C-alpha positions as CSV (number, residue, x, y, z in Angstrom):
1,X,-16.2,-17.8,22.0
2,X,-13.0,-20.3,23.5
3,X,-11.4,-18.5,20.8
4,X,-12.3,-15.4,22.7
5,X,-11.1,-16.9,25.9
6,X,-7.7,-17.6,24.2
7,X,-7.4,-13.9,23.8
8,X,-8.6,-13.0,27.4
9,X,-6.8,-15.8,29.5
10,X,-8.2,-14.1,32.8
11,X,-11.9,-14.8,31.4
12,X,-13.5,-18.5,32.2
13,X,-16.9,-17.5,30.4
14,X,-17.9,-14.2,28.4
15,X,-20.6,-13.2,31.2
16,X,-17.4,-13.6,34.0
17,X,-15.8,-9.9,34.8
18,X,-12.9,-10.2,33.0
19,X,-11.5,-6.9,33.1
20,X,-12.2,-3.2,35.3
21,X,-16.1,-5.2,35.5
22,X,-16.5,-5.5,32.3
23,X,-16.7,-8.7,30.6
24,X,-14.6,-10.5,27.8
25,X,-16.9,-9.9,25.2
26,X,-16.7,-6.0,25.9
27,X,-13.1,-5.7,26.6
28,X,-12.5,-7.4,23.2
29,X,-15.3,-5.3,21.7
30,X,-13.9,-1.9,23.4
31,X,-10.5,-3.0,22.4
32,X,-11.1,-3.4,19.0
33,X,-12.4,-0.2,18.7
34,X,-9.6,1.5,20.4
35,X,-7.2,-0.1,18.1
36,X,-8.8,0.7,15.2
37,X,-9.1,4.4,16.5
38,X,-5.5,4.5,17.0
39,X,-4.8,2.5,13.7
40,X,-7.0,5.5,11.8
41,X,-5.3,7.9,13.8
42,X,-1.6,6.4,13.0
43,X,-2.6,6.3,9.1
44,X,-4.0,9.8,8.9
45,X,-0.6,11.1,10.7
46,X,1.3,8.8,8.4
47,X,0.0,11.0,5.1
48,X,-1.2,14.3,6.0
49,X,1.8,14.6,7.6
50,X,4.4,14.4,5.0
51,X,2.0,16.3,2.7
52,X,1.6,19.3,5.0
53,X,5.7,19.6,5.5
54,X,5.7,19.6,1.8
55,X,3.1,22.2,1.6
56,X,4.8,24.2,3.8
57,X,8.3,23.6,2.9
58,X,7.6,23.7,-1.1
59,X,10.9,25.7,-1.9
60,X,13.0,22.2,-0.3
61,X,10.2,19.3,-1.5
62,X,9.8,20.4,-5.1
63,X,11.6,17.8,-6.4
64,X,9.1,14.6,-4.2
65,X,6.5,16.9,-5.1
66,X,7.6,16.7,-8.8
67,X,8.5,12.9,-8.6
68,X,5.0,12.4,-7.6
69,X,3.6,14.5,-10.4
70,X,5.7,12.6,-13.2
71,X,4.1,9.1,-11.2
72,X,0.8,10.4,-11.7
73,X,1.7,11.3,-15.6
74,X,3.0,7.8,-15.7
75,X,-0.1,6.0,-14.7
76,X,-2.2,8.1,-17.0
77,X,0.0,7.3,-19.6
78,X,0.1,3.7,-18.8
79,X,-4.3,3.8,-18.6
80,X,-4.3,5.5,-22.0
81,X,-2.6,2.3,-23.3
82,X,-4.4,-0.1,-21.7
83,X,-7.3,-1.8,-24.4
84,X,-9.8,-3.3,-21.2
85,X,-10.0,-6.4,-22.8
86,X,-11.1,-9.5,-20.5
87,X,-9.1,-12.2,-22.6
88,X,-7.9,-14.8,-20.3
89,X,-10.2,-17.6,-19.3
90,X,-10.0,-16.4,-15.1
91,X,-10.8,-13.0,-16.5
92,X,-14.0,-14.4,-17.9
93,X,-14.6,-16.8,-14.8
94,X,-15.1,-14.4,-12.8
95,X,-16.9,-11.9,-14.8
96,X,-14.0,-8.9,-14.9
97,X,-15.7,-5.7,-16.4
98,X,-13.3,-4.2,-19.0
99,X,-13.2,-1.2,-16.8
100,X,-11.6,-3.9,-14.0
101,X,-9.3,-5.1,-17.0
102,X,-8.4,-1.6,-17.9
103,X,-7.2,-1.1,-14.8
104,X,-5.2,-4.6,-14.5
105,X,-3.7,-3.6,-17.6
106,X,-2.6,-0.1,-16.7
107,X,-0.9,-1.8,-13.4
108,X,0.9,-3.9,-15.8
109,X,2.0,-1.5,-17.5
110,X,2.8,1.1,-14.9
111,X,4.9,-1.9,-13.7
112,X,6.7,-2.5,-16.8
113,X,7.3,1.3,-17.9
114,X,9.2,1.6,-13.9
115,X,10.9,-2.2,-13.8
116,X,13.0,-1.8,-17.6
117,X,14.6,1.5,-17.1
118,X,15.2,0.1,-13.0
119,X,16.7,-2.5,-14.1
120,X,19.0,-1.3,-17.0
121,X,20.0,1.6,-14.2
122,X,20.9,-1.4,-11.4
123,X,23.2,-3.0,-14.3
124,X,24.7,-0.4,-16.1
125,X,25.7,1.0,-12.4
126,X,27.4,-2.3,-11.5
127,X,28.9,-2.6,-14.7
128,X,30.1,1.2,-14.2
129,X,31.7,0.3,-10.9
130,X,33.1,-3.1,-11.8
131,X,35.1,-1.2,-15.2
132,X,35.9,1.5,-12.8
133,X,37.7,-0.4,-10.3
134,X,38.9,-2.4,-13.0
135,X,40.9,0.5,-14.8
136,X,41.8,2.0,-11.5
């Protein structure tokens, strides 16, 4: 209860009225519930809002939808390439199942599938700008 009193500085004990006739424990409980509800609403709006906008304005957002579809296709390819063997001692000690190991392999494959072309394009872009500026 000492941590709760540090959070709610105006309360000396959990049974003492702290705010609008509520005890410190009730304020913390209702406050936490309110924060979780507001967080759920925020996450819902952050996910559903762009999706709703994309569906209602399909003509202007087809590139984004195609990019998301391409990412899902790449994820499927990476999952298909993964073996599912838990070879490392770390995984064997923690009883990683073959489906979990396959998912980990898929994420690693997807990282390399996305990272290598991005790094090559970045270096190529820098080199292109340098050469274009040098010969200008």
